[in-house]
N, C-alpha and C positions, 0 to 999 in steps of 0.2 A: 343626521345619522352618525353614530359614533365610529371611531376608527378602531380597527382590530390591530393590536400590536403583536409583533412576533416576540416571544420571550426567549431569553438566552438560556443555554443549558445551565443547570445548577453546577456550582463549583465541584461537587462530588463527582459529577460525570466527567468533567475535564481531568480531574486527578486520576480517575479510573482509566480514561483513554491514554493518558501519558504513561501510567504504570504498565498498561498492556503493550504499548509501543516499545517501552524500555525493555520489557521482558522478551519481546520478540527479537529486538535488535541486539540482544546480548552477544557476547564474544564466544560462546560455546560453539563447537563444531561437532556435528553429528554425522555418523556414517549414513550410507544409503538406506540401511534397514530402519533408521529412526525417522525417515521422512513420512511414514504412514501415519504417525501420531502427532507430527509437528503441526503447528498453526501456520497457515500460509496467508498471503495478503487477502485473498477472497474471504477467508474465514474471519480475519480481523475486521475487515470492512463490514461484514455482515453483523458481527457482534457489536461493533460501535454503533451502526445504524439502529440496531434493536434497542440498545441502551438509551441512546439519545431520544428515540421515539417514545420510549417508556417515560423518560423524565419530562419531555415536553407535554405529553398527555396529562401528567400530574400537575404541571404548572398552570395555575389559573389566576387571572388577575381579578380586580374588583369588577363587579357588574356595572355596566354603563347605564346611563339614564334611558328611560323608555323613549321610543321614537315618537316624533310629532304626529299628531292625528289632525287631519283637516276636516272640513265640513263634508258631510255625506253628499255624494254626487246624485244626480237624478237617476231614477231607476231604469231609464231607457225604454225598451219595449216590454209591455206586460199585457196580460189579459187577452191573449191571442184567441180569435174566433174566426171560423170559416163560415161564410154565408153563401148559400146557393139558392138562386131564384130562377125558376123555369118560366118560359113563355107558355102559352097554351099550345096544345097539340092540335093542329088543324092542317087540312090539305088545301084550303081555299086561299090562303095568303101566301104570296111568293116571297115576301120579306117579313122577317120577324125580329122583334126587339125583346130584350130582357134587361132588367136593372136590379142589381143586388145592392142593398143599402146596409151599411154598418149599423150596429146598435149605437144608441146615444153615447156621445163622448169618444167614439173610436174613429180612427183614420184608416184609410186603405194603405196597406203596405205590400200588397200583392194582388194580382188579378188573373183571371182566366175565363175560359168558356168551353162549353161542349155542346154537341148536336145530339138530339135524341131522334131516332128513326131517320127518315129522309133518304132511304136507299131503294134501289130497284135491283131485281135479279135475285138469284138464289145463291147462298154460300157455296163455294168460295168465290164466286164470280160477282159479288155485289159491287155496284158502282155507286159512289156517293153522288147525289144530285143536289146537295146543299153544301154551301161553304160559309165560313165565318169571315166577314171582311172587316169588322171593327171590334176592337176591345178598348174601351175608353175609361180609364180610371179617373176619378176626380182629382183635382189639385191636392197636393199633400197638406195644405192648410185647411181644407174643407172638413168640417166636423159636424155631423157624421159623414164619413166618406161614402162613395158609391162607385159602382162599375156598370157601365152601359155596354151591351153587346148587340151587334147587328149581324144577321145572317140572311142569305138569300138563296133561291134556287138557281141552278145553272143549266144551260142548254134548254132542253125541253121541259126541265123541271121534273117533279115527281107527283104522282097521284096519291102517294102515301101521306098519312098524317106525319108531321114532323114539328119539332120545336127546338129552341135554343135555350141554354141556361147561362146565366151570368154568375161568375164566382168571384167573391171578394174575400181576401184575407185581411182581417181587421184587427187592430190592437190599440191600446193606449200608448201614445208616444209623447214623451216629455221633451 
C-alpha cells in the first residue's frame, strides 16, 4: 500500500501569509473608532487557515501504483436452506422422533424443533403434556447433515394426537 505524503503549502501562500502579518503588525495607531473595521488575530487566523486549506486542496501529487490483489478467498456460507421434517401425528406413541436431512452437499449450521398439538385443557389454561428432550445435529463434517429430535409425554401424558418436527438450517460451507 502506498504512503500518503503531506504536501507543503505553495510559496505563494507563504508570501501571502507574511504580507498579511506585516500589514497587521504595522506601526500605525488607530483610535477606538477604527477598531470596528480593523483585522484582529482571530480574523487573521481564519483567513490564513482558509487560504492554506484552499492551496492544499489544489496540490496533488502523482497517482500511486494500484494496490496488490490477492487470490479470491472461499465464499464461506452460501445456499442457505431451512428443512422441516415432522413426525406422524399419533396419540398411541408416548415417544416420537423426527429427522431433518439437508439436501445433497449441504451441512447443518443450525438446528431446532417444535411440538405440534400435545396439550390438554382449554385456552388460556392449556398445559403442555409433551416435552422435547433431545435435539442432536450431525457433526459439522457430515455431508449431507441432519438433525434428530426426540420428544416424549410427561406425567399422565395426553390422549390427543401430537407430533414433533426437526428443523435443520443447511448451507454450503467451504
